[in-house]
N, C-alpha and C positions, 0 to 999 in steps of 0.2 A: 212315277206316281200321278194318280189323277188331280189335276190342279181345279181349284173354285175359280170364277170369273171376277176375281178380286186383284186390286193392284197390292204388292207389299214392297217395303222396302225394311233393309236391315243394313247396320253400321257395323262393319266386325275387326277386330285388331287382332293380328297374329302373330306369333313370336316366328321365329326362324325354322326354316325345313318344313314349312305346311303346304298340303295343296289339297285339291278335292279330287273326289272319285270321277271317272269320267261319266257323266248322264248328259240328260236331254230333258225337255218339258213342254206343256203346252204354251207357256206363255214366253215372252220376248225378255230378253235380259239387257239391261244397262248397267254396266261397270265403270266406277269409277275409280281410280286408284288415287288416294288424297295422299298418302307416306308409304316408301319402299320402293322394293322394284320387285318384280314378278314375272313370271310367262303363263301365257293362256294359248291353248291346242284349241281351235274352233275347225272344224270338219278337216280340211285340208290344210290349212294354215296354222303358224307357231309366232306368237306375237311375243315380243319381248316387251316387257310393259314399265314405266318409270313413273314418277310423280306427276299425275297429269294425265296420265292416257285416261282416255273414256272410251269404251267399246261397248257396241251395239251387237247383239247376237239375236237372229232370228229363232223364232220356236222353232223346236225340233231339232235344232241342230245341235250335235254332241259335241261338245266342251268339257275341257276340264283347267282348273289353275294348276299350276305345276310350284313346285317350291322355288322360293326367290333365293335371295341372299341371307347373309346372317343377321339382317335386318329386321326389326318389327315392320311391319308393313299396315295400314290401315285403307281399308276399302270399302264402299258404299254399294251396295247392288239392289237396282229397282227391277221386280216384276211385274210385266203386265201384260193381259191380254191384247190382241189386236182389237177389240172391241174399245179399247181405250183411246187409240188414235184412228178411229175410222174415219175421220175427215180428213186427218192428214195424210192417210193412205190414198184417198179418195183424188187428193188435189196435186201429188205428188207426178212427176214424170220425169223419164230419164236418171240424171246424175241426182236428181231433185226426189227420187222415190227409192221407199224401203225397201219395196218388192224386187227391188233389181239386185238385191245384195244379201247374202247368207251371214255375213258381218261384215262391219265397219271398226276402225279404229283411227282416231285423231289424238293429236296432244294439243292439250288447252295450255293455251301461252298462261305462264307465270302472273300476268296482270289480269288476267280471267278466271283464275283457280277458287280463287274468294267467293267470285259470285256463281259460278255451278255449283259450289258446295253448300252456298245459300240455298238456291234453287233445290237440290236434293233435301235440304234441311225444311224447306217450305212443304213440300209434299209431304214428309213425314210429319210436321205438325199436322197437318190437315188429317192425316191418317189417324194421329192418336187420339185426336178430339174433335169429331167430326160434326157437321153440323149440315142443313138443308143446301148448303152451297160449297161444302166441300168438293164435291165431284167435279162442279165446274172449274173451283180453282186449281185439283189436281191435274184436271185434263188441257188447263190451261198453260200450268207451269211445264207439264211434261212435254205439250206441243212445243214450245218455245225453244224447250232444251233440245228437241230432237231437230227442230229447223235449222238452230246454229250448228249443231252437229252436221248436218247434211251440205248447210252452205258451205262450211269449212272444210271437208272431206271432198266435195265438187273443185274447190279451188287447188289443192293438192296437185301436184304432177304425179305420174303415171311411175316415174321413178322412183318419187318419193314412199308412194304406198308399196310397191313392190321392195323397199328397205324394210318397210314393217312388218314383212313375212320372211322369218330367216328360218322356215322349214326346209329341212334337207330336201334337195331335188330327185333325187333316188327314191323317198319316203312319199312324195308328193304323187309321184308317179304311180307307186304302189297303191295310193289311195284311190287316185283316180281310176286305177284298175278297177278296184272292189266296187266303188260306185257304178261302174259301168257293166258288172257281171255279178253283181250281189245275188242275180236268183239262180245263177248257175253255180256247180259244185266246185267253188271256190276252196282252196286249201294254202295253207304256210307255205308248201314245197311248190306249186304252181305259181303264188306270187313272187315268190323269191325268183323262178326262174324266169318271170317276166321282166323283172328289175334285173336280173344277171347276176345273183347272189347266190351263196349256198344258203340254206335254210336257217342253221344256227347262226350265222353271221348277219342273215337281214332280221330275225325274231330279236337278234339281242339291240340292232340299230333302231328298228319300230320302235323299241319299248324306249330306248335312249331318246331317242328324237320327239315322239309324242308324250312320253309318259302314260300309254295305254298300250296295253297286250294287243297283239296281231288280233288272236281270238275275240278278246273281249269289244274291240272295236268293229270286227267285222258282225257280231252277234247284235250289239246297241244299234250299225245303221241297218240290218236288216229289221230290228224291231221297229224303228223309226219309219221304215216303206211299210210294214205291215199296220201301224196306225194311221198312215195315211191313207190306205186302201180300205180301213174298217171305218174310216168318218166318208167314205165316198158314196153319193147318193147311189150309184151303180152297186145294186146286192153282191157280192162274193162270198160264198160257203165259206168258211173258217179252213178247210182241208185245203180248198183254192189258194186262200190267202198265205198259208204258210207253203204251199208248193211257191209260190211265185214269188217270195221272199229267200228262196233259198234253204227252207226247212222242210228236210225229206221226212220228217215224223210229224204230224199235228198232234198229235200227245207232247211230244218234249215242246213244240210251240208253246202250246197252250201253257203247260208250266210257267215256261221262261218268261213269257208276255204277263203272265199272272204276277212272277217276281220281280217285274220292273215296275207295272203298273198298279198292282196290288187289287186286280180284278181280271177275269177271264178275257179272253178276247171277245165272246159273245155277248159278256154283262158290257163292257166298254161299249161295244157298238151300240148297244140301248141307253146307254148312259149320256150318249152325244147326240142322239137321236133330239 
């Protein structure tokens, strides 16, 4: 759905067997698991989360929180546009740049978890009772939190980062195949052949590993690419956008796009101009 240009925060307590539907949005997301365990699927990665896990998800990336264990878990989710971290994005470079990553995960040490929780609380307080200084305060706290996250991530070894990614290699290869060929006539059968599996077994394995059905993932990925094209300063007709993103029927594309974003592709283009 279309999002506005505001920072939003929410703390949610969930019971057992809870998960979110696969989705993506225009804002960046910062997810902090305060209590319990869970899993999160982001594009081609599946993260195992525990108390103290902090996850950054870049805007437009397909993600889904999977059901955790039987214990209640508490999570805080902060949504913010690129405009909230303009200075940070301009200053970052290499390992210290958010533009280099689709997603980042770190584990906050126990001794620091109280401080991280307090920083989220400070942002929440400023949002709930804003004054003329609130925007400056929020951006300052957010930037401090993200800088500390990037610094800690940059000190992690490659092996440690890889251990955080628990997605099955076969499914990762299948998702890479989708990302490289989304504009073509991709089918479940063709993708299953690519990873040398039967269609039935691959379909079940894909859903089990990611929590998302193959067709649903493919459709959402294509919609994300269509959104990028609609935001581009180079004008491309809606029919061409549909074709370039793998939709053979432009009417079906328009209907599907509106179902996801709440507006037609044409109206979406005008809204972001």
